[in-house]
PDB file with SEQRES, HELIX, SHEET and CRYST1 records, atoms N, CA, C and O in Angstrom:
SEQRES   1 A   86  MET ASN ILE SER VAL ASP LEU THR LEU SER PRO LEU GLN          
SEQRES   2 A   86  ASP ASP TYR GLU LYS HIS VAL ILE ASN PHE ILE LYS ARG          
SEQRES   3 A   86  LEU ARG ALA SER GLU PHE THR VAL LEU GLU ASN PRO LEU          
SEQRES   4 A   86  SER THR GLN ILE TYR GLY ASP TYR ASP VAL LEU MET PRO          
SEQRES   5 A   86  PHE LEU THR GLN GLU ILE LYS ARG SER PHE ALA ASP VAL          
SEQRES   6 A   86  ASP ILE SER VAL LEU GLN MET LYS LEU VAL LYS THR ASP          
SEQRES   7 A   86  ARG SER ASP TYR GLU PRO ASP PHE                              
HELIX    1 AA1 TYR A   16  ARG A   28  1                                  13    
HELIX    2 AA2 TYR A   47  ALA A   63  1                                  17    
SHEET    1 AA1 4 THR A  33  ASN A  37  0                                        
SHEET    2 AA1 4 SER A  40  ASP A  46 -1                                        
SHEET    3 AA1 4 ASN A   2  PRO A  11 -1                                        
SHEET    4 AA1 4 SER A  68  VAL A  75 -1                                        
CRYST1    1.000    1.000    1.000  90.00  90.00  90.00 P 1           1          
ATOM      1  N   MET A   1     -44.553  52.034  -1.455  1.00  0.00           N  
ATOM      2  CA  MET A   1     -44.264  52.359  -2.973  1.00  0.00           C  
ATOM      3  C   MET A   1     -44.695  51.340  -3.871  1.00  0.00           C  
ATOM      4  O   MET A   1     -44.351  50.167  -3.730  1.00  0.00           O  
ATOM      5  N   ASN A   2     -45.485  51.770  -4.853  1.00  0.00           N  
ATOM      6  CA  ASN A   2     -46.014  50.676  -5.869  1.00  0.00           C  
ATOM      7  C   ASN A   2     -45.023  50.471  -6.915  1.00  0.00           C  
ATOM      8  O   ASN A   2     -44.244  51.385  -7.186  1.00  0.00           O  
ATOM      9  N   ILE A   3     -44.982  49.392  -7.510  1.00  0.00           N  
ATOM     10  CA  ILE A   3     -44.099  49.059  -8.571  1.00  0.00           C  
ATOM     11  C   ILE A   3     -44.775  48.200  -9.699  1.00  0.00           C  
ATOM     12  O   ILE A   3     -45.754  47.488  -9.477  1.00  0.00           O  
ATOM     13  N   SER A   4     -44.237  48.312 -10.798  1.00  0.00           N  
ATOM     14  CA  SER A   4     -44.612  47.379 -11.985  1.00  0.00           C  
ATOM     15  C   SER A   4     -43.424  46.556 -12.321  1.00  0.00           C  
ATOM     16  O   SER A   4     -42.299  47.046 -12.426  1.00  0.00           O  
ATOM     17  N   VAL A   5     -43.712  45.194 -12.502  1.00  0.00           N  
ATOM     18  CA  VAL A   5     -42.644  44.285 -12.836  1.00  0.00           C  
ATOM     19  C   VAL A   5     -42.999  43.534 -14.131  1.00  0.00           C  
ATOM     20  O   VAL A   5     -44.059  42.913 -14.203  1.00  0.00           O  
ATOM     21  N   ASP A   6     -42.139  43.580 -15.141  1.00  0.00           N  
ATOM     22  CA  ASP A   6     -42.236  42.796 -16.297  1.00  0.00           C  
ATOM     23  C   ASP A   6     -41.280  41.491 -16.277  1.00  0.00           C  
ATOM     24  O   ASP A   6     -40.055  41.552 -16.162  1.00  0.00           O  
ATOM     25  N   LEU A   7     -41.973  40.394 -16.396  1.00  0.00           N  
ATOM     26  CA  LEU A   7     -41.280  39.162 -16.304  1.00  0.00           C  
ATOM     27  C   LEU A   7     -41.308  38.216 -17.644  1.00  0.00           C  
ATOM     28  O   LEU A   7     -42.348  38.070 -18.286  1.00  0.00           O  
ATOM     29  N   THR A   8     -40.283  37.694 -17.947  1.00  0.00           N  
ATOM     30  CA  THR A   8     -40.158  36.613 -18.999  1.00  0.00           C  
ATOM     31  C   THR A   8     -39.401  35.498 -18.518  1.00  0.00           C  
ATOM     32  O   THR A   8     -38.185  35.598 -18.357  1.00  0.00           O  
ATOM     33  N   LEU A   9     -40.049  34.410 -18.271  1.00  0.00           N  
ATOM     34  CA  LEU A   9     -39.432  33.195 -17.760  1.00  0.00           C  
ATOM     35  C   LEU A   9     -39.082  32.307 -18.977  1.00  0.00           C  
ATOM     36  O   LEU A   9     -39.970  32.104 -19.804  1.00  0.00           O  
ATOM     37  N   SER A  10     -37.857  31.762 -19.151  1.00  0.00           N  
ATOM     38  CA  SER A  10     -37.449  30.897 -20.176  1.00  0.00           C  
ATOM     39  C   SER A  10     -36.742  29.676 -19.735  1.00  0.00           C  
ATOM     40  O   SER A  10     -35.512  29.626 -19.754  1.00  0.00           O  
ATOM     41  N   PRO A  11     -37.504  28.651 -19.324  1.00  0.00           N  
ATOM     42  CA  PRO A  11     -36.720  27.397 -18.977  1.00  0.00           C  
ATOM     43  C   PRO A  11     -36.098  26.869 -20.265  1.00  0.00           C  
ATOM     44  O   PRO A  11     -36.748  26.782 -21.306  1.00  0.00           O  
ATOM     45  N   LEU A  12     -34.832  26.523 -20.161  1.00  0.00           N  
ATOM     46  CA  LEU A  12     -34.126  26.006 -21.269  1.00  0.00           C  
ATOM     47  C   LEU A  12     -34.089  24.553 -21.419  1.00  0.00           C  
ATOM     48  O   LEU A  12     -33.029  23.931 -21.346  1.00  0.00           O  
ATOM     49  N   GLN A  13     -35.356  23.929 -21.653  1.00  0.00           N  
ATOM     50  CA  GLN A  13     -35.533  22.526 -21.818  1.00  0.00           C  
ATOM     51  C   GLN A  13     -36.756  22.293 -22.720  1.00  0.00           C  
ATOM     52  O   GLN A  13     -37.523  23.214 -23.003  1.00  0.00           O  
ATOM     53  N   ASP A  14     -36.920  21.003 -23.173  1.00  0.00           N  
ATOM     54  CA  ASP A  14     -37.981  20.674 -24.150  1.00  0.00           C  
ATOM     55  C   ASP A  14     -39.390  20.950 -23.547  1.00  0.00           C  
ATOM     56  O   ASP A  14     -40.264  21.480 -24.234  1.00  0.00           O  
ATOM     57  N   ASP A  15     -39.591  20.596 -22.303  1.00  0.00           N  
ATOM     58  CA  ASP A  15     -40.909  20.768 -21.753  1.00  0.00           C  
ATOM     59  C   ASP A  15     -41.095  22.235 -21.052  1.00  0.00           C  
ATOM     60  O   ASP A  15     -41.730  22.401 -20.011  1.00  0.00           O  
ATOM     61  N   TYR A  16     -40.521  23.146 -21.698  1.00  0.00           N  
ATOM     62  CA  TYR A  16     -40.595  24.527 -21.096  1.00  0.00           C  
ATOM     63  C   TYR A  16     -41.926  25.100 -20.847  1.00  0.00           C  
ATOM     64  O   TYR A  16     -42.167  25.817 -19.875  1.00  0.00           O  
ATOM     65  N   GLU A  17     -42.823  24.756 -21.784  1.00  0.00           N  
ATOM     66  CA  GLU A  17     -44.239  25.345 -21.777  1.00  0.00           C  
ATOM     67  C   GLU A  17     -44.917  25.084 -20.433  1.00  0.00           C  
ATOM     68  O   GLU A  17     -45.516  26.013 -19.892  1.00  0.00           O  
ATOM     69  N   LYS A  18     -44.861  23.883 -19.862  1.00  0.00           N  
ATOM     70  CA  LYS A  18     -45.594  23.675 -18.653  1.00  0.00           C  
ATOM     71  C   LYS A  18     -45.018  24.372 -17.439  1.00  0.00           C  
ATOM     72  O   LYS A  18     -45.754  24.652 -16.493  1.00  0.00           O  
ATOM     73  N   HIS A  19     -43.746  24.658 -17.433  1.00  0.00           N  
ATOM     74  CA  HIS A  19     -43.067  25.361 -16.368  1.00  0.00           C  
ATOM     75  C   HIS A  19     -43.573  26.887 -16.438  1.00  0.00           C  
ATOM     76  O   HIS A  19     -43.860  27.505 -15.413  1.00  0.00           O  
ATOM     77  N   VAL A  20     -43.658  27.429 -17.683  1.00  0.00           N  
ATOM     78  CA  VAL A  20     -44.097  28.787 -17.800  1.00  0.00           C  
ATOM     79  C   VAL A  20     -45.569  28.984 -17.382  1.00  0.00           C  
ATOM     80  O   VAL A  20     -45.929  29.946 -16.704  1.00  0.00           O  
ATOM     81  N   ILE A  21     -46.348  28.078 -17.796  1.00  0.00           N  
ATOM     82  CA  ILE A  21     -47.802  28.078 -17.505  1.00  0.00           C  
ATOM     83  C   ILE A  21     -47.964  27.924 -15.908  1.00  0.00           C  
ATOM     84  O   ILE A  21     -48.725  28.662 -15.283  1.00  0.00           O  
ATOM     85  N   ASN A  22     -47.243  26.974 -15.326  1.00  0.00           N  
ATOM     86  CA  ASN A  22     -47.376  26.938 -13.841  1.00  0.00           C  
ATOM     87  C   ASN A  22     -46.943  28.158 -13.170  1.00  0.00           C  
ATOM     88  O   ASN A  22     -47.593  28.542 -12.197  1.00  0.00           O  
ATOM     89  N   PHE A  23     -45.874  28.849 -13.588  1.00  0.00           N  
ATOM     90  CA  PHE A  23     -45.400  30.035 -13.035  1.00  0.00           C  
ATOM     91  C   PHE A  23     -46.472  31.186 -13.147  1.00  0.00           C  
ATOM     92  O   PHE A  23     -46.720  31.914 -12.186  1.00  0.00           O  
ATOM     93  N   ILE A  24     -47.072  31.309 -14.329  1.00  0.00           N  
ATOM     94  CA  ILE A  24     -48.072  32.242 -14.578  1.00  0.00           C  
ATOM     95  C   ILE A  24     -49.324  32.012 -13.738  1.00  0.00           C  
ATOM     96  O   ILE A  24     -49.891  32.962 -13.197  1.00  0.00           O  
ATOM     97  N   LYS A  25     -49.740  30.812 -13.631  1.00  0.00           N  
ATOM     98  CA  LYS A  25     -50.938  30.372 -12.812  1.00  0.00           C  
ATOM     99  C   LYS A  25     -50.688  30.742 -11.261  1.00  0.00           C  
ATOM    100  O   LYS A  25     -51.646  31.052 -10.553  1.00  0.00           O  
ATOM    101  N   ARG A  26     -49.453  30.702 -10.784  1.00  0.00           N  
ATOM    102  CA  ARG A  26     -49.135  30.956  -9.393  1.00  0.00           C  
ATOM    103  C   ARG A  26     -49.247  32.465  -9.273  1.00  0.00           C  
ATOM    104  O   ARG A  26     -49.747  32.972  -8.269  1.00  0.00           O  
ATOM    105  N   LEU A  27     -48.764  33.221 -10.331  1.00  0.00           N  
ATOM    106  CA  LEU A  27     -48.939  34.723 -10.218  1.00  0.00           C  
ATOM    107  C   LEU A  27     -50.382  35.158 -10.213  1.00  0.00           C  
ATOM    108  O   LEU A  27     -50.833  36.033  -9.473  1.00  0.00           O  
ATOM    109  N   ARG A  28     -51.104  34.435 -11.154  1.00  0.00           N  
ATOM    110  CA  ARG A  28     -52.550  34.791 -11.134  1.00  0.00           C  
ATOM    111  C   ARG A  28     -53.325  34.564  -9.887  1.00  0.00           C  
ATOM    112  O   ARG A  28     -54.252  35.308  -9.564  1.00  0.00           O  
ATOM    113  N   ALA A  29     -52.941  33.514  -9.169  1.00  0.00           N  
ATOM    114  CA  ALA A  29     -53.548  33.115  -7.901  1.00  0.00           C  
ATOM    115  C   ALA A  29     -53.222  34.068  -6.820  1.00  0.00           C  
ATOM    116  O   ALA A  29     -53.879  33.998  -5.781  1.00  0.00           O  
ATOM    117  N   SER A  30     -52.218  35.015  -6.949  1.00  0.00           N  
ATOM    118  CA  SER A  30     -51.900  35.850  -5.947  1.00  0.00           C  
ATOM    119  C   SER A  30     -52.770  37.035  -5.738  1.00  0.00           C  
ATOM    120  O   SER A  30     -53.729  37.199  -6.492  1.00  0.00           O  
ATOM    121  N   GLU A  31     -52.517  37.886  -4.769  1.00  0.00           N  
ATOM    122  CA  GLU A  31     -53.356  39.008  -4.469  1.00  0.00           C  
ATOM    123  C   GLU A  31     -53.028  40.270  -5.375  1.00  0.00           C  
ATOM    124  O   GLU A  31     -53.626  41.334  -5.211  1.00  0.00           O  
ATOM    125  N   PHE A  32     -52.078  40.099  -6.308  1.00  0.00           N  
ATOM    126  CA  PHE A  32     -51.536  41.182  -7.119  1.00  0.00           C  
ATOM    127  C   PHE A  32     -52.370  41.315  -8.480  1.00  0.00           C  
ATOM    128  O   PHE A  32     -53.069  40.396  -8.907  1.00  0.00           O  
ATOM    129  N   THR A  33     -52.235  42.463  -9.072  1.00  0.00           N  
ATOM    130  CA  THR A  33     -52.850  42.698 -10.414  1.00  0.00           C  
ATOM    131  C   THR A  33     -51.799  41.989 -11.390  1.00  0.00           C  
ATOM    132  O   THR A  33     -50.596  42.236 -11.302  1.00  0.00           O  
ATOM    133  N   VAL A  34     -52.279  41.173 -12.242  1.00  0.00           N  
ATOM    134  CA  VAL A  34     -51.312  40.412 -13.256  1.00  0.00           C  
ATOM    135  C   VAL A  34     -51.974  40.630 -14.605  1.00  0.00           C  
ATOM    136  O   VAL A  34     -53.177  40.421 -14.758  1.00  0.00           O  
ATOM    137  N   LEU A  35     -51.187  41.047 -15.571  1.00  0.00           N  
ATOM    138  CA  LEU A  35     -51.536  41.275 -16.964  1.00  0.00           C  
ATOM    139  C   LEU A  35     -50.546  40.491 -17.759  1.00  0.00           C  
ATOM    140  O   LEU A  35     -49.350  40.449 -17.473  1.00  0.00           O  
ATOM    141  N   GLU A  36     -51.107  39.852 -18.800  1.00  0.00           N  
ATOM    142  CA  GLU A  36     -50.211  39.043 -19.692  1.00  0.00           C  
ATOM    143  C   GLU A  36     -50.387  39.492 -21.214  1.00  0.00           C  
ATOM    144  O   GLU A  36     -51.420  39.986 -21.665  1.00  0.00           O  
ATOM    145  N   ASN A  37     -49.231  39.245 -21.928  1.00  0.00           N  
ATOM    146  CA  ASN A  37     -49.302  39.353 -23.322  1.00  0.00           C  
ATOM    147  C   ASN A  37     -48.434  38.181 -23.991  1.00  0.00           C  
ATOM    148  O   ASN A  37     -47.800  37.443 -23.237  1.00  0.00           O  
ATOM    149  N   PRO A  38     -48.388  38.006 -25.211  1.00  0.00           N  
ATOM    150  CA  PRO A  38     -47.639  36.838 -25.752  1.00  0.00           C  
ATOM    151  C   PRO A  38     -46.135  36.772 -25.394  1.00  0.00           C  
ATOM    152  O   PRO A  38     -45.530  35.701 -25.449  1.00  0.00           O  
ATOM    153  N   LEU A  39     -45.530  37.950 -25.018  1.00  0.00           N  
ATOM    154  CA  LEU A  39     -44.052  37.923 -24.758  1.00  0.00           C  
ATOM    155  C   LEU A  39     -43.626  38.031 -23.285  1.00  0.00           C  
ATOM    156  O   LEU A  39     -42.482  37.764 -22.917  1.00  0.00           O  
ATOM    157  N   SER A  40     -44.597  38.434 -22.472  1.00  0.00           N  
ATOM    158  CA  SER A  40     -44.198  38.627 -20.975  1.00  0.00           C  
ATOM    159  C   SER A  40     -45.363  38.707 -20.159  1.00  0.00           C  
ATOM    160  O   SER A  40     -46.478  38.784 -20.675  1.00  0.00           O  
ATOM    161  N   THR A  41     -45.185  38.694 -18.848  1.00  0.00           N  
ATOM    162  CA  THR A  41     -46.252  38.868 -17.922  1.00  0.00           C  
ATOM    163  C   THR A  41     -45.932  40.004 -16.986  1.00  0.00           C  
ATOM    164  O   THR A  41     -44.794  40.084 -16.524  1.00  0.00           O  
ATOM    165  N   GLN A  42     -46.884  40.912 -16.664  1.00  0.00           N  
ATOM    166  CA  GLN A  42     -46.676  42.093 -15.768  1.00  0.00           C  
ATOM    167  C   GLN A  42     -47.349  41.769 -14.556  1.00  0.00           C  
ATOM    168  O   GLN A  42     -48.408  41.142 -14.588  1.00  0.00           O  
ATOM    169  N   ILE A  43     -46.789  42.169 -13.415  1.00  0.00           N  
ATOM    170  CA  ILE A  43     -47.468  42.068 -12.117  1.00  0.00           C  
ATOM    171  C   ILE A  43     -47.112  43.340 -11.436  1.00  0.00           C  
ATOM    172  O   ILE A  43     -46.043  43.922 -11.622  1.00  0.00           O  
ATOM    173  N   TYR A  44     -48.188  43.804 -10.525  1.00  0.00           N  
ATOM    174  CA  TYR A  44     -48.128  45.207 -10.051  1.00  0.00           C  
ATOM    175  C   TYR A  44     -48.624  45.059  -8.489  1.00  0.00           C  
ATOM    176  O   TYR A  44     -49.545  44.329  -8.122  1.00  0.00           O  
ATOM    177  N   GLY A  45     -47.892  45.829  -7.719  1.00  0.00           N  
ATOM    178  CA  GLY A  45     -48.301  45.957  -6.342  1.00  0.00           C  
ATOM    179  C   GLY A  45     -47.217  46.702  -5.565  1.00  0.00           C  
ATOM    180  O   GLY A  45     -46.301  47.321  -6.106  1.00  0.00           O  
ATOM    181  N   ASP A  46     -47.409  46.584  -4.204  1.00  0.00           N  
ATOM    182  CA  ASP A  46     -46.607  47.347  -3.267  1.00  0.00           C  
ATOM    183  C   ASP A  46     -45.189  46.547  -3.245  1.00  0.00           C  
ATOM    184  O   ASP A  46     -45.123  45.318  -3.209  1.00  0.00           O  
ATOM    185  N   TYR A  47     -44.169  47.338  -3.268  1.00  0.00           N  
ATOM    186  CA  TYR A  47     -42.771  46.865  -3.379  1.00  0.00           C  
ATOM    187  C   TYR A  47     -42.491  45.859  -2.228  1.00  0.00           C  
ATOM    188  O   TYR A  47     -41.982  44.769  -2.490  1.00  0.00           O  
ATOM    189  N   ASP A  48     -42.814  46.206  -0.968  1.00  0.00           N  
ATOM    190  CA  ASP A  48     -42.510  45.573   0.132  1.00  0.00           C  
ATOM    191  C   ASP A  48     -43.274  44.164   0.341  1.00  0.00           C  
ATOM    192  O   ASP A  48     -42.861  43.332   1.148  1.00  0.00           O  
ATOM    193  N   VAL A  49     -44.331  43.982  -0.391  1.00  0.00           N  
ATOM    194  CA  VAL A  49     -45.041  42.836  -0.457  1.00  0.00           C  
ATOM    195  C   VAL A  49     -44.863  41.986  -1.626  1.00  0.00           C  
ATOM    196  O   VAL A  49     -44.831  40.758  -1.546  1.00  0.00           O  
ATOM    197  N   LEU A  50     -44.746  42.649  -2.729  1.00  0.00           N  
ATOM    198  CA  LEU A  50     -44.516  42.002  -4.107  1.00  0.00           C  
ATOM    199  C   LEU A  50     -43.124  41.354  -4.260  1.00  0.00           C  
ATOM    200  O   LEU A  50     -42.991  40.261  -4.811  1.00  0.00           O  
ATOM    201  N   MET A  51     -42.110  42.046  -3.764  1.00  0.00           N  
ATOM    202  CA  MET A  51     -40.839  41.469  -4.027  1.00  0.00           C  
ATOM    203  C   MET A  51     -40.521  40.138  -3.270  1.00  0.00           C  
ATOM    204  O   MET A  51     -39.932  39.274  -3.920  1.00  0.00           O  
ATOM    205  N   PRO A  52     -40.837  39.882  -2.002  1.00  0.00           N  
ATOM    206  CA  PRO A  52     -40.764  38.669  -1.287  1.00  0.00           C  
ATOM    207  C   PRO A  52     -41.590  37.540  -2.011  1.00  0.00           C  
ATOM    208  O   PRO A  52     -41.151  36.398  -2.146  1.00  0.00           O  
ATOM    209  N   PHE A  53     -42.773  37.937  -2.445  1.00  0.00           N  
ATOM    210  CA  PHE A  53     -43.615  36.961  -3.286  1.00  0.00           C  
ATOM    211  C   PHE A  53     -42.983  36.553  -4.511  1.00  0.00           C  
ATOM    212  O   PHE A  53     -43.039  35.372  -4.855  1.00  0.00           O  
ATOM    213  N   LEU A  54     -42.358  37.458  -5.236  1.00  0.00           N  
ATOM    214  CA  LEU A  54     -41.588  37.207  -6.427  1.00  0.00           C  
ATOM    215  C   LEU A  54     -40.315  36.227  -6.236  1.00  0.00           C  
ATOM    216  O   LEU A  54     -40.056  35.260  -6.953  1.00  0.00           O  
ATOM    217  N   THR A  55     -39.605  36.658  -5.165  1.00  0.00           N  
ATOM    218  CA  THR A  55     -38.482  35.860  -4.762  1.00  0.00           C  
ATOM    219  C   THR A  55     -38.829  34.402  -4.534  1.00  0.00           C  
ATOM    220  O   THR A  55     -38.136  33.478  -4.959  1.00  0.00           O  
ATOM    221  N   GLN A  56     -39.985  34.249  -3.812  1.00  0.00           N  
ATOM    222  CA  GLN A  56     -40.381  32.873  -3.422  1.00  0.00           C  
ATOM    223  C   GLN A  56     -40.774  32.114  -4.778  1.00  0.00           C  
ATOM    224  O   GLN A  56     -40.343  30.988  -5.028  1.00  0.00           O  
ATOM    225  N   GLU A  57     -41.567  32.772  -5.574  1.00  0.00           N  
ATOM    226  CA  GLU A  57     -42.080  32.156  -6.851  1.00  0.00           C  
ATOM    227  C   GLU A  57     -41.022  31.813  -7.840  1.00  0.00           C  
ATOM    228  O   GLU A  57     -41.015  30.768  -8.491  1.00  0.00           O  
ATOM    229  N   ILE A  58     -40.072  32.814  -7.917  1.00  0.00           N  
ATOM    230  CA  ILE A  58     -38.925  32.611  -8.898  1.00  0.00           C  
ATOM    231  C   ILE A  58     -38.114  31.350  -8.373  1.00  0.00           C  
ATOM    232  O   ILE A  58     -37.862  30.435  -9.157  1.00  0.00           O  
ATOM    233  N   LYS A  59     -37.728  31.305  -7.116  1.00  0.00           N  
ATOM    234  CA  LYS A  59     -36.929  30.211  -6.622  1.00  0.00           C  
ATOM    235  C   LYS A  59     -37.798  28.933  -6.816  1.00  0.00           C  
ATOM    236  O   LYS A  59     -37.247  27.936  -7.281  1.00  0.00           O  
ATOM    237  N   ARG A  60     -39.043  28.896  -6.509  1.00  0.00           N  
ATOM    238  CA  ARG A  60     -39.814  27.630  -6.829  1.00  0.00           C  
ATOM    239  C   ARG A  60     -39.652  27.307  -8.316  1.00  0.00           C  
ATOM    240  O   ARG A  60     -39.362  26.160  -8.659  1.00  0.00           O  
ATOM    241  N   SER A  61     -39.819  28.223  -9.149  1.00  0.00           N  
ATOM    242  CA  SER A  61     -39.642  27.930 -10.591  1.00  0.00           C  
ATOM    243  C   SER A  61     -38.317  27.389 -10.938  1.00  0.00           C  
ATOM    244  O   SER A  61     -38.204  26.404 -11.667  1.00  0.00           O  
ATOM    245  N   PHE A  62     -37.364  27.980 -10.459  1.00  0.00           N  
ATOM    246  CA  PHE A  62     -36.010  27.558 -10.764  1.00  0.00           C  
ATOM    247  C   PHE A  62     -35.724  26.101 -10.124  1.00  0.00           C  
ATOM    248  O   PHE A  62     -34.959  25.307 -10.672  1.00  0.00           O  
ATOM    249  N   ALA A  63     -36.339  25.843  -9.031  1.00  0.00           N  
ATOM    250  CA  ALA A  63     -36.136  24.556  -8.524  1.00  0.00           C  
ATOM    251  C   ALA A  63     -36.696  23.259  -9.307  1.00  0.00           C  
ATOM    252  O   ALA A  63     -36.352  22.095  -9.103  1.00  0.00           O  
ATOM    253  N   ASP A  64     -37.645  23.728 -10.257  1.00  0.00           N  
ATOM    254  CA  ASP A  64     -38.292  22.650 -11.068  1.00  0.00           C  
ATOM    255  C   ASP A  64     -37.521  22.304 -12.360  1.00  0.00           C  
ATOM    256  O   ASP A  64     -37.838  21.322 -13.032  1.00  0.00           O  
ATOM    257  N   VAL A  65     -36.553  23.082 -12.683  1.00  0.00           N  
ATOM    258  CA  VAL A  65     -35.876  22.836 -13.986  1.00  0.00           C  
ATOM    259  C   VAL A  65     -34.287  22.923 -13.780  1.00  0.00           C  
ATOM    260  O   VAL A  65     -33.797  23.392 -12.753  1.00  0.00           O  
ATOM    261  N   ASP A  66     -33.579  22.462 -14.777  1.00  0.00           N  
ATOM    262  CA  ASP A  66     -32.092  22.278 -14.678  1.00  0.00           C  
ATOM    263  C   ASP A  66     -31.486  23.744 -14.959  1.00  0.00           C  
ATOM    264  O   ASP A  66     -30.669  24.263 -14.199  1.00  0.00           O  
ATOM    265  N   ILE A  67     -31.944  24.323 -16.063  1.00  0.00           N  
ATOM    266  CA  ILE A  67     -31.475  25.725 -16.395  1.00  0.00           C  
ATOM    267  C   ILE A  67     -32.756  26.571 -16.856  1.00  0.00           C  
ATOM    268  O   ILE A  67     -33.616  26.147 -17.627  1.00  0.00           O  
ATOM    269  N   SER A  68     -32.741  27.818 -16.266  1.00  0.00           N  
ATOM    270  CA  SER A  68     -33.724  28.651 -16.692  1.00  0.00           C  
ATOM    271  C   SER A  68     -33.206  30.075 -16.756  1.00  0.00           C  
ATOM    272  O   SER A  68     -32.229  30.429 -16.096  1.00  0.00           O  
ATOM    273  N   VAL A  69     -33.894  30.906 -17.583  1.00  0.00           N  
ATOM    274  CA  VAL A  69     -33.451  32.387 -17.634  1.00  0.00           C  
ATOM    275  C   VAL A  69     -34.712  33.146 -17.321  1.00  0.00           C  
ATOM    276  O   VAL A  69     -35.774  32.857 -17.873  1.00  0.00           O  
ATOM    277  N   LEU A  70     -34.596  34.159 -16.399  1.00  0.00           N  
ATOM    278  CA  LEU A  70     -35.688  35.017 -16.101  1.00  0.00           C  
ATOM    279  C   LEU A  70     -35.260  36.451 -16.338  1.00  0.00           C  
ATOM    280  O   LEU A  70     -34.293  36.930 -15.746  1.00  0.00           O  
ATOM    281  N   GLN A  71     -35.978  37.122 -17.197  1.00  0.00           N  
ATOM    282  CA  GLN A  71     -35.692  38.548 -17.430  1.00  0.00           C  
ATOM    283  C   GLN A  71     -36.710  39.323 -16.689  1.00  0.00           C  
ATOM    284  O   GLN A  71     -37.897  39.010 -16.776  1.00  0.00           O  
ATOM    285  N   MET A  72     -36.302  40.345 -15.944  1.00  0.00           N  
ATOM    286  CA  MET A  72     -37.095  41.070 -15.018  1.00  0.00           C  
ATOM    287  C   MET A  72     -36.809  42.657 -15.145  1.00  0.00           C  
ATOM    288  O   MET A  72     -35.665  43.099 -15.047  1.00  0.00           O  
ATOM    289  N   LYS A  73     -37.911  43.463 -15.367  1.00  0.00           N  
ATOM    290  CA  LYS A  73     -37.790  44.864 -15.542  1.00  0.00           C  
ATOM    291  C   LYS A  73     -38.681  45.442 -14.406  1.00  0.00           C  
ATOM    292  O   LYS A  73     -39.823  45.015 -14.236  1.00  0.00           O  
ATOM    293  N   LEU A  74     -38.157  46.394 -13.651  1.00  0.00           N  
ATOM    294  CA  LEU A  74     -38.913  47.022 -12.564  1.00  0.00           C  
ATOM    295  C   LEU A  74     -39.151  48.485 -12.874  1.00  0.00           C  
ATOM    296  O   LEU A  74     -38.249  49.164 -13.365  1.00  0.00           O  
ATOM    297  N   VAL A  75     -40.309  48.972 -12.608  1.00  0.00           N  
ATOM    298  CA  VAL A  75     -40.701  50.451 -12.837  1.00  0.00           C  
ATOM    299  C   VAL A  75     -41.187  50.925 -11.494  1.00  0.00           C  
ATOM    300  O   VAL A  75     -42.036  50.269 -10.891  1.00  0.00           O  
ATOM    301  N   LYS A  76     -40.693  52.021 -11.005  1.00  0.00           N  
ATOM    302  CA  LYS A  76     -41.161  52.575  -9.769  1.00  0.00           C  
ATOM    303  C   LYS A  76     -42.507  53.393  -9.859  1.00  0.00           C  
ATOM    304  O   LYS A  76     -42.589  54.601  -9.634  1.00  0.00           O  
ATOM    305  N   THR A  77     -43.507  52.601 -10.205  1.00  0.00           N  
ATOM    306  CA  THR A  77     -44.847  53.180 -10.284  1.00  0.00           C  
ATOM    307  C   THR A  77     -45.791  52.086 -10.659  1.00  0.00           C  
ATOM    308  O   THR A  77     -45.350  51.085 -11.224  1.00  0.00           O  
ATOM    309  N   ASP A  78     -46.971  52.202 -10.402  1.00  0.00           N  
ATOM    310  CA  ASP A  78     -48.016  51.288 -10.806  1.00  0.00           C  
ATOM    311  C   ASP A  78     -48.498  51.540 -12.221  1.00  0.00           C  
ATOM    312  O   ASP A  78     -49.275  52.481 -12.383  1.00  0.00           O  
ATOM    313  N   ARG A  79     -48.141  50.834 -13.236  1.00  0.00           N  
ATOM    314  CA  ARG A  79     -48.541  51.126 -14.689  1.00  0.00           C  
ATOM    315  C   ARG A  79     -49.583  50.349 -15.161  1.00  0.00           C  
ATOM    316  O   ARG A  79     -49.788  50.273 -16.373  1.00  0.00           O  
ATOM    317  N   SER A  80     -50.365  49.679 -14.239  1.00  0.00           N  
ATOM    318  CA  SER A  80     -51.353  48.709 -14.631  1.00  0.00           C  
ATOM    319  C   SER A  80     -52.534  49.332 -15.499  1.00  0.00           C  
ATOM    320  O   SER A  80     -53.187  48.679 -16.313  1.00  0.00           O  
ATOM    321  N   ASP A  81     -52.708  50.593 -15.235  1.00  0.00           N  
ATOM    322  CA  ASP A  81     -53.825  51.270 -16.039  1.00  0.00           C  
ATOM    323  C   ASP A  81     -53.374  52.058 -17.161  1.00  0.00           C  
ATOM    324  O   ASP A  81     -54.102  52.928 -17.639  1.00  0.00           O  
ATOM    325  N   TYR A  82     -52.107  51.788 -17.658  1.00  0.00           N  
ATOM    326  CA  TYR A  82     -51.574  52.492 -18.859  1.00  0.00           C  
ATOM    327  C   TYR A  82     -52.402  52.238 -20.111  1.00  0.00           C  
ATOM    328  O   TYR A  82     -52.791  51.111 -20.419  1.00  0.00           O  
ATOM    329  N   GLU A  83     -52.641  53.285 -20.786  1.00  0.00           N  
ATOM    330  CA  GLU A  83     -53.376  53.295 -22.081  1.00  0.00           C  
ATOM    331  C   GLU A  83     -52.594  54.146 -23.080  1.00  0.00           C  
ATOM    332  O   GLU A  83     -52.367  55.320 -22.786  1.00  0.00           O  
ATOM    333  N   PRO A  84     -52.168  53.643 -24.233  1.00  0.00           N  
ATOM    334  CA  PRO A  84     -51.512  54.495 -25.121  1.00  0.00           C  
ATOM    335  C   PRO A  84     -52.363  55.594 -25.579  1.00  0.00           C  
ATOM    336  O   PRO A  84     -53.559  55.423 -25.818  1.00  0.00           O  
ATOM    337  N   ASP A  85     -51.720  56.810 -25.714  1.00  0.00           N  
ATOM    338  CA  ASP A  85     -52.548  57.957 -26.170  1.00  0.00           C  
ATOM    339  C   ASP A  85     -52.105  58.433 -27.536  1.00  0.00           C  
ATOM    340  O   ASP A  85     -52.275  59.613 -27.843  1.00  0.00           O  
ATOM    341  N   PHE A  86     -51.519  57.532 -28.413  1.00  0.00           N  
ATOM    342  CA  PHE A  86     -51.202  57.937 -29.678  1.00  0.00           C  
ATOM    343  C   PHE A  86     -51.862  57.086 -30.767  1.00  0.00           C  
ATOM    344  O   PHE A  86     -51.663  57.340 -31.955  1.00  0.00           O  
TER     345      PHE A  86                                                      
END                                                                             
């Protein structure tokens, strides 16, 4: 089953930017399709492969900071090719 995941990582500390950049770079280096915009990052792939990868990368990001918030939305379909038609 393919899924789409929308992620927003918010480390609650002064040097938050480097932590967000490192997280995104690790997502980019993966085998998955990754799309970015100024507010969030989307990653697309097979549920059974993507979710363990995300669990690992989220844990790694959380280990690097004292306090962090991660907002995640999951959609049960691959929406990587979405184009607005309006």
